[in-house]
N, C-alpha and C positions, 0 to 999 in steps of 0.2 A: 724411433721405433726399432726394437731389436729384430734380428733376422727371423726369429720364430714368429713374432707378431706380424712381421711383414708377410710371411707365408700364410699364416692362418687368416689374416684379414682379406686375402684374395680368394678364400674358399667361401664363395657367396651362394652357391647353388641351393643349399638348404634354406637360407634366408629368403631367396627369391621364391622358392616353392611355398614356404609358409605365407608369404605376402600374397601370393596368387590364390591361396586357398586349397591347394591340392598336395600338401605335404603328407605322405602316407606312412610315415615311420614313427616309432615310439608312441603309438596310440595307447592311451591309458585305459586299462581294463579295471573295473571296480567290483569284480565278482570272481567266483571260481572259474577255472578253465573247463568249460563244458561245451555242449553243442550250442547253447545260448550263453552269451556273456552280456554284461552291462557296460556300456560306454556312454559317457555323458548322461547317465541316468536312464538310458533307453536300452531295451533288449535288442541284441544283434545276433544273427546266426553266425556261428564261428566255422569258417571253412579255411582258416589259416593255421590250424593247430597240427602238431605232430603227434598228438595223443591218439594213436591209431586204435587202441582198444578202449578208449574212453575211461581210463582208470584214475585219472588225476583227482577225481572227487569221490572215489570209492570209500565208503565208511570204514571198512576194515583196514585200508591203507592209512587213512588218517589216524585211526586208533593206534596202529603199530608205530607210527611216527611219534605220536604223543607219548606212548609208553616208553619208547627208547629215550626220548628227551628227559622224561622223569627219572629214568634210571642212570643215564650217562651224562646228562647235561646237554647244553646246546651246541657244543663243539669239542674238538679234541686238543686244541691248543698246541698243535705241533704236527710234524709230518709222520707218515707211516714209518719212515726209516728210524725215527727216534722214539718219541713218546706217544705217537698218535695211532697205534694199532690196537683196536679193541677186539674182543672175542667175536662180536657180530660182523666185523670185517672179514675175519677168517671164515666164519660160517657162510657168509655171502659168497666169498670166492670159491668155496667148494661147490655151492649150489650153482653158480654160473658156469664153472668148468663142466659140471655134469650136464647142464642145460645144452651146451654147444658141443659136448662130446670130446672134451680135451682133458688132459691129466690135471692141469692146474690153471689158475687164473689170478690176475692181479688187478685190484680196484684202484682207480685214480679219481681225483676230485671232479674232473669233467671229462667228457668225451674228447674235447679238443686237446686236453692235456695228454691223453693216451697217445695220440698221433704225434704230438710234439716230443714225447719222451721215447717212444718205441722206435720210430724210424731212425733217428740219429744213433741210437744205441746199437741197432742191428747193422746198419750200413756205415762203416767207417771209411777212413782215408783209403783211396784206391778201389773202393767198392762202388756199386751202382744202385741208384734208386730209380725205378722205372714206373711211370705214372700214366694212367689214362688222362687225356687232356681235360676231361670234365670232372676229375676227382674233386672232392670237397676241399675247401680252403685249409682245413686243419691238416690234411695230408700234404698239401703243397708247402705249408709252413714247416711241417716236420721235415720234409725233404730239404728245405732251405737250411735248416739247422745241422743237417748231416755234413760231414766232411767228404762224403762220397759224391760222385758225379750224378746229377739228375738228368734223366732222359724221359721224353714223353712220346706216347704213341697216339695216333688219331683215335677218336672215341670208338671203342668196341671194334677196332680194325685189327684183326688177328694177324693178317699178312704184314701190316706195318709193325706190329709188336715183334714179330720174328726178325724183321730187318733191324730193329733196335737191339734185340738180344745178340744179333750177330756182330754188333759193334763192340760188345763188352768183352773184357778180358776173361777168358774161360776160367781161370783160377780164382777170380774175384767173386765175392758175394754179389748176387744180382737179385735185389729185393723188388718184386713186382707188387705194387699196392693199388688196389682198386676198390671202389664202392661196390657193394653187392647190388644195391638199388641206388641209382643216381638221384640225388635229393631234389633236383629241380626238374629234370626231364622225366623221371618216373620209370625209366627203362632199366633193364637188368643186364648186369655184366655177363659176358660170355665165358663163364668160369670153366666149363669143360675144356674148351679149346686153350684157355690160358694155362690150365693144369698140364695139358699135353705138351705145350711148349716149355713149361717150366721143367718138366721131366727131361725133355730133349736137350735143354741147355743148362741143366743143373742149377735152376733158379729157385728162389724162395718166394712163396706167395702169401701175401697178407690181404685179408678181406675185411673191409669196414662194413659191419652189419647194422649200422645205426638205423637205417630205414627198412630193415627186413626182419629183425627180431620182432616177434609178435604179429608178423604179417605172413611170412612163409614158413614152411617146414612143419614137421610133426610137433604139435602143441606149441607152435610159434618159435621153434628153435632156430629159424633163420634160413637164408637162401642157400648156405653151404649144405645144411642138412637136407633141404628141399631137393638139391641136385645130387645128393648122395656122395658128396666130396669131402666129408669131414676128415678122413684120413689123409687126403691129398693136399689140404690147405694147411700151411705151417702155423699161421697166426690168424686168430679170429678176434676182431675188435668189435665192441658194441657200446652203446650209450644207454643211459637210463632216462633221458629227457624226452623220449618218444613213447614207445609202448609201455615202458616200465615206470612211468608216473613220478619221476623224481629228478635228480640231477647227479651226474657222475658218469664214469665209464669204466671199461675193463678191457684187458687183453687176455686171451686164453691160448695155451700152447702146451708143449711137453714140459715136464718138470724142470729139466736143465735150463731150457730157454727162459721160463718164468723166473727161475732163481737168478739167472744172469740179468734179466731186466729189473728185478727187485733191487739189484745193487748197481745198476748202470743207467737207468732211465731217470734223467735229471728232473723232469717235471713231476716225478713221483717223490724223489728224495728231497726236493726243495720246495714242495707245496704242502699246505696243510691237508689233513685227511678229510675225506668225505664225512659229513656230519652223521651222528648217530641216527637222527631222524631220517635222513636220506637212505642210509644203509638198511634200516628196518623197513622203510617204504618199498624199496626195490625188492627186498626179499619177499615181502607179502605180495607184491605185484606178480612176481614169478609164480608164486603159489596159485594165485587166482587165474592167471593165464593158462596154466596147465589144468586147473580144476574146471574151468569154464570154456571149453573149446568152441562153444556156440558164439562167443564173441568174435573169434576169427572168421567163423562161417558168416556171421552177419556183416562183418567188414567187407568180405568179398561179394556178398549180395549187393551191398551198397555200391561197391566199385563197379560191378557189372552194369547196374542200373545207370550210374552216372556216365560211364563210358558210352553206353548206347545212346543216352540223351545228348551227349556232346556231339556225337556223330550225326544225330538227327538235326541238330541246330547248325551243322556245318562248321563247328569249331575245329580249328587246326590244333591237334593235340599230340603231334609227333608220334613216337614209338612207345608211349607209356603202356605198361601192362599192370599197373599197380594203383593203390589208393592215392598216389600223387599224380594229379592231372594238370599238365601245363596247357594253358589256353593262350596260344601265341597271338599277340596284338601287333608286334613288329613296328611299334611307334612309341617312343618314350612318353611324349606328352599325353597321347591318348590312353596309354597304360595308367598314368597317374590319374587322369580324369575319371577313367572307368572305376578305378579303385575307390576314389572319393565318392562318386555318385552311388556306387553300390553300398557303401557304408551308410549313406543317407537313406537308402531303401532297406536297410537292415541286414546287409550281407557283408561279412568281413572276409576279404581275400588278401593275399600278399602279392604286391607287385615285384617283379624282377626286372630291373632296368640297368642301363649303363651306370657305372663301369662293370657291374657284375656280368653282364652279357653285352655283346655288340648291339647298337641301336636297332638293327634289323631283326634281332632275336628276342626283343622284349616280350614279356608274357605276364599273365597272372597265374599264380600257383594255387590251384584248387585242391585241397586235401580233405580226405574223408576219415571219419571215426566210425567205429562199430555202433556207437550210440546215436548216430544221426538217424532220423526217420526218412523214409522215402519222400514224404511230403516236404520236409525241409530241403532235401536235395533238389527236388523238382522245382520248388519255388526259387531257390538260389540260381539254378541254371537258367530258368526263364528270365530272371532279372538280368543276368549277364547278357543274354541274347537281346532283350529289349533295350537295355541301357547302351549296349554296344552299338546297336542300330541308330539310336538317338545321337550318338557321338560320331556317326559316319564310319564305323568300323565294319568292314566287309568280312563276312564269315563264308569262306568258299570251300571248306572241307578238303583242303589240300594237306597231304601228309608231308611233314618236314623230313627230308632224308638226312 
């Protein structure tokens, strides 16, 4: 047995979970991504999706993707840097820059690729990358690729952030990268105070808007817009796989910075372009988001109802203020079992367990769409409560600090 096989053969946890009947990953969906999906031939309520505006099955978006495929083909057969830039890529970049209030934007093939490319291009040797400890994995991986030194501050702890900034060389680039909305906890970054510190210590701020575009701001323009900080945030990153119904990502900034990234972000230069279908789908999704503000209004009505219900049931939901609701279970095995039992009762939720979080912080992630009905939300939360009780989970309504 070679060394690789020796290592992989010891990775037995998935096999053990499958054997015991509560393996909750790679569940196969046989239908469109909507409030109801088909799994094993049965309808299941979907509360594990990031499609906050419920646009993934919108007929206009599907039509736009089909027409783009008919005109441009199924792919670009190369990177943006060489032969893979289409006119619809440029049009989309202009639309996205306008959406978030910046001079220019650059589209990547995935949101993960944005952070992998931008962070190392901005922070070079002798510079600093400063992260919230709960930042998304793509931000962490981007920092690892940088030749700069990575420093972390405690989650949303502004005093600790200042202490970290004080350790940095004053003349070096100090890139602070944070999620606007944290993808598992559902809470919001303290951007006003981060901006104040950035000005004090001459730092650069980059905000990942993956879970806030389509949720916050005028016409869904994001948390930076919502807080009135567009001119103060240097780099705004977003993804297409949440509210914008496709796949891909973008970075927006001033013209010089975008041109610099266009020629230095390796994950752009050495990756194939976003497909014509995805580019057209995103462009149409932006149009619909702006045209139909009632979607965002309904998303927040659903969120308020769900948060109130969670508190009534005594669920521990931390500091969430968004359509992402973590329901803390704080026990790996019970989190697995709850996820599986809920699926059997027609409710799809996502488990978050070790090593993604410590065993004492395990949770199920309950996420909302504008297209959910109140009846669907009510049923799902009732099943979480009843099934949890059957499994011996105590819901005591303590707020996690």
